[in-house]
N, C-alpha and C positions, 0 to 999 in steps of 0.2 A: 493566120497564126493562132493556134489554140493554146491557151495558158490556163493554168488551173491553180487554185489556192486549195490547200488541204489543211483544215483546221478541226480541232476536236469539237468545239461548241459553236453554234450559229451566233450566239449573243456576242461573243468575243470577235468575230468577223465583223459583225455589224458595227460595234463600238470602235474598233480600231482600224479596219481596212476597207470598209464599204466605199468610202469616198474615193480611195485610190483605185479600187476595182472599177468604179463608174467611169473614172477617167480613162483607164485602160481599155474598157469596153467600147470606147468611141473608135478605137483603132485595131482591136483584137477580139477574138472569140474567147470570153471569159467564162470559166466554169468554176464552181465552188463545191468541193466535197466536204460535208459536214453532217452533223446530227440535226435534223430539222424537225424531229417529232413534237417539240414543244413550241414550235414557232407560230405566232399569230398570222392570220390572213393578210393583216396590214403589213407586217414584216416581210413576208413572202412576196407580196405585191410590190413593195418599195424595191426589193433587189430585182426581181424579174422584169419590171418595167423598164429597166435600163438595159435589158438584153442580156443580163447575167443568168447563166444557166445553173440550177441548183440540183445537186445529186445528194440524196440521203444516204448516210452511212452511220449505222448504229454505233454508239460509243461503246468501248470495251468496258467490261465490268471488273472491278477490283484494282487496287493500287499497284500491286505486283503479282498479278494473277497470270502466269505464263500461258495457260490456256486462252485466257482473254486476249492477250497480245497476239497469239497465233491466229485466232479466229479473225481478229480485226485486220491482221496483215494480209490473210488470204482474201478477204472481202475487198480491201483496199486495192490489191493488185489486180483482182478481177475486174474492178470497176474502171481503173485507170486504163487497162488494156482495151477494154470495151470501147472507151471514149476516144482512143487513139490520140492522146494528148501529146503535145510537143515539149512544152516548158511547164514545170510543176514547181510551185512554191510550197514548201512544208513549213507551216507556221508554229513557232515555239521550239524549244530544245527537245522536248519529248517527242513531238511529232517528227522532228528531223531525225531522230534515231530510227524510228520506224520507216521514214522515207528513204533512209540510207539502205536499208535492207531491201525495199521494194526496188530501188534504183538499180541494185546489182542484179536483179532478176528480170528487168525490163528493158526494152530498147526505146529511150526517149531521147530528144536532142539535148536536153539539159535539165538538171534538177537543181533548185535553189533551197538552201536550208537557212531559213530565217531565225537566227538566235535572239529572241526578243528579251532575253534575259537569262541569268543562270539560276535563278530561284534560290529559295532559303536553304536548301540541303545540298548545294553543289559542293560545299567544302566540308559537309559533315564527315566525321570519322566513325560513324556507327557502322557496324559490319555490312549491313544491307546496302548502304550507300556506297561504300568502298567497292563492293561487287559490282553494283550498278555502274560506277564510273570505269571499272575495268572492262566490262562488256562494252560500254559505250565507245572506249578507245578502240577496241578490236573492230567494231562495226564502222566507225568513221575512217580508220585506217584502210579498211578494205576498199573504200571508195577509190582509192588511188590507182586501181587496177583499170578502171574505165575512164577516169579523168573528165567525165561529162558533168561536172558539178561546181557549185560555188556556194561557200558559206558567206551570208550577209549578216553583219553585225550591226547594232544600232549605236554602239559607241567604241571607241579605241581600247578601252581597258579590257573589255570582254574579248576583243580580237587578241590583244597581247597574252591574255590568259590561255586562250586556245592554242596559240603558237608555242607558248612555253611548255604546255603539256602535251605538244605534238598531236593535238586533235585535228588541227588543220595546218596548212602551209600558206606562205605568202602568195603563191601563185593561184591559189583557189580560194582566197578570202578578200573580202572588201567591206566597206562601211558605208551604209546609207543610214542617215540620221532620221529614222522614224518613217511614217507612212504619209506625211504631208498634213498640214492644217488648212482647212478651208477658210481663208481670211475674208472671203465674201460673206460667210455665214457668221463667223466670229470677229466682229469689227470692235475696234477700240472703243471703250466707254470710260470717260473720266468719272472717277469716284467722288462723291460730295464729302469732303472731310468734316463738314459741320455735323454730319450725322454719326451714328454709332459705327464702330469699326467691327466688322465681321470677319472672323478668322475661320476658314473652311479647311477641314480634312476630308478628302474625297478619295476613297480607295476601298479595296476589300478590307474587311475587318479581320486582318491577320497581323500577328506580332511583328513579322518582318517589314511592315509598312511603317512601323513607328507609332502605332495608334496609342499605345499606353503611355509613351513619352509625351505625346500631344496631350492627352488627358490629364497627366500629372502637371504639366506646364500651365495648362489652362486653369486648373484648380488653384494653383499658387497665385496666379495673376489675379483671380477673383478675390482671394484672401487678402490681397494688397489693396483692395477697395478702389480699383480703377473704374471710372463711370463710362458708360456707353460703349461697353465691349461685349461681344456675344461670340459664342463658339458653336459651330455647326459641323456635324458629321454626316457625311453621305457615303453609303457603301453597302455591299452585300454581306450578311452574316451567314456563313456556311459551316456549321459545326462538324461537318464530315471532313472539312479540310485539315490535314495534320497540323498546319500552322495557325489554325483558327483561334482567336481569342476565347477565353472561357465563358460559360453561360453567365457567371457571376459579373465578369467585365461588361459583357453585353447588356445585362440588366441595369447597370450603372449608366450606361449610355442612354438607355430608353426611358429611365426613370428619374434620373438626376436633374435638378433645375439648372445645373451647370451647362448642360448641352441640349442643342436642338437636333434631335435624330431625323435625317430626311428619308432614311431608308434607301432602298436600291433605286436609282433614278435611270429612266431611259434617256436616249440622246437628248430629246427636246427639253425634258425637265432638268437634265443636267446643265444645259446651256443656261436656262433661267436661274438655276442656282448660282452658277458662276456670276452672272450679271448682278445678282442680288447679294453678293459677297464681296469682301474688300481685299484680302490677302489670303493666298493658298499655302497651307503648311503641310508638307509631306516629309516627314523625317524617316524615310525609308532606309533600310540596311543596304539596298543595292537595287539597281534597275538596269533594264536595257536602255530604254528612253521613256521617261513617264509621260504618256499622252496627256494626261490630265493636267500636268505642269505646263505643257505647251499650249493647250486650249485655254487655260487660266491666263497664261501670259498674253495671248492673242487679245483677249478681252480687256486687257489693261490692268491686270492684277500683278502686284509684286509677289515674288515667291520666297518662301523660306524652306530650304531644302538641305538635306544631308550632304556633306562633303564626301561622297562616294560615287562609284562608278555609274554613269547613266544620269544621275541627278546633276552633277556639275557641268554636264554637256549642254544644259539649257539655262544655265544661270551664270551671269558675270557679276561677280562680287562686287557690291558697292554700287552696281549700275541698275540692275533689274530685280535684285534680291539679296539675300543673306544666306551664307552657307553655314552650318551648324555641325558640331561633331556628333558622331554616330552614338546612339543610346544615351543621350546626355539631355535631359529634360530641362536642366538649368540653362544650358545654352539656347534652347528652343524658347524658353521663357524670356530670356534677355533679348532675343531677336524680335519677338512679338512686342515686347516693353518699348523697343526702340521706335517702332511705328506708332505706338500709342503716345509717346512723349514727343516725337518729331513727325507730326501729321503731315508736314509738307513733303516728306519723302514718298508718300503713298503714290501720288500722281506723278512725280518725278521718276520713280521706279517703274510705274505702270507704263508710262509713255515708252520707256526703254524696252519693257517687256514685249509690247505690241510691235516695235520696230525690229526687235531681234527676230520674231517669228516671221515677219514679211520678208526679211532679208535672207533667212537661212533655212526656214522650215515650211515654206508655203507648199501647198498641195501641188501647184504647177511644177515647182522646181523639182520636188521629189518624184513627181510623175515622170519627168524627163529622165531622171537617173534610172528609173525602172525600165523605161523604154530602151535606154542605151544598153541595157543588159542583153537584149535580144539582138542587137546589132553585132555584138562580139560573140558570135555563135560558137567560136572555138577557144578553147584555152591554149595559150602558148606552150 
């Protein structure tokens, strides 16, 4: 059985889906189509040593460059056809749109569209995004002619939005919550309440992840003179991203005594950062399912997340973390303060976090759900 993941950038595949692909490769012939031009030899070897077959495909140029889209589509279609693939996973909303076009021009057993999140501009009313959504609806609706496809969402809220907007239908939509957390690698570790409390923000440095709200809440806590608290920020700064924070904000992160900037961390160093931190804070405006929150929870960290789609799927209020209102730094500050004042909550919530991951989000459990997709080879 030949399956394939199509993803724009290799780094994203490695950070979010490599463990799942390794598990699937034990039973299937797994291919990955992505841009490999900047990959290190170590990363390439880590992937291929598990029998996963990599195929380079140059990323398209320009955010809304129609010629770039066309060239990419032609190259993608040609590559898929030459590999004679059976089951294809198009990863992210953007790639799913391109994959839907390819699916209608090729004969494959089934295409899966992994909607990993709706993105910060999904609901934007700017003309270019309104046009983008109109085109997207036409493309997704056209899939119904062949019926050999399935939308996979990471949370029920995103599924409901797609159904409401008639982008998908019940019979071709399902929810699989994430890609699985390797609980053998991310084991529970009790935090020492006698040491300083380290609040960690780990994500891309973009506005829709709530980085500014985290910064403002942290500064106000420091002004209140609490002792033995620290604030770490880990994540990539990409000024070319339309949602990126300003250079001024990035300079504050890298120069202010308030924050310890960790930079962009690879998988190994990210895991070390989690174990060296106490509480994860991710006040995002919306997620598919935040993997960093699941990984942090697996290690025994309480979570402070926004009460929005995706985030609330991996947090039980008052059990393994606290939910805060969107774009509200005062709420975030009060949630962090609760752990400072009531330190006994840290390990109580941390144990619940770890238990939740092992019971609902383990790699083995999610792998079985993906394998089940191939057993149901036809849509009713």
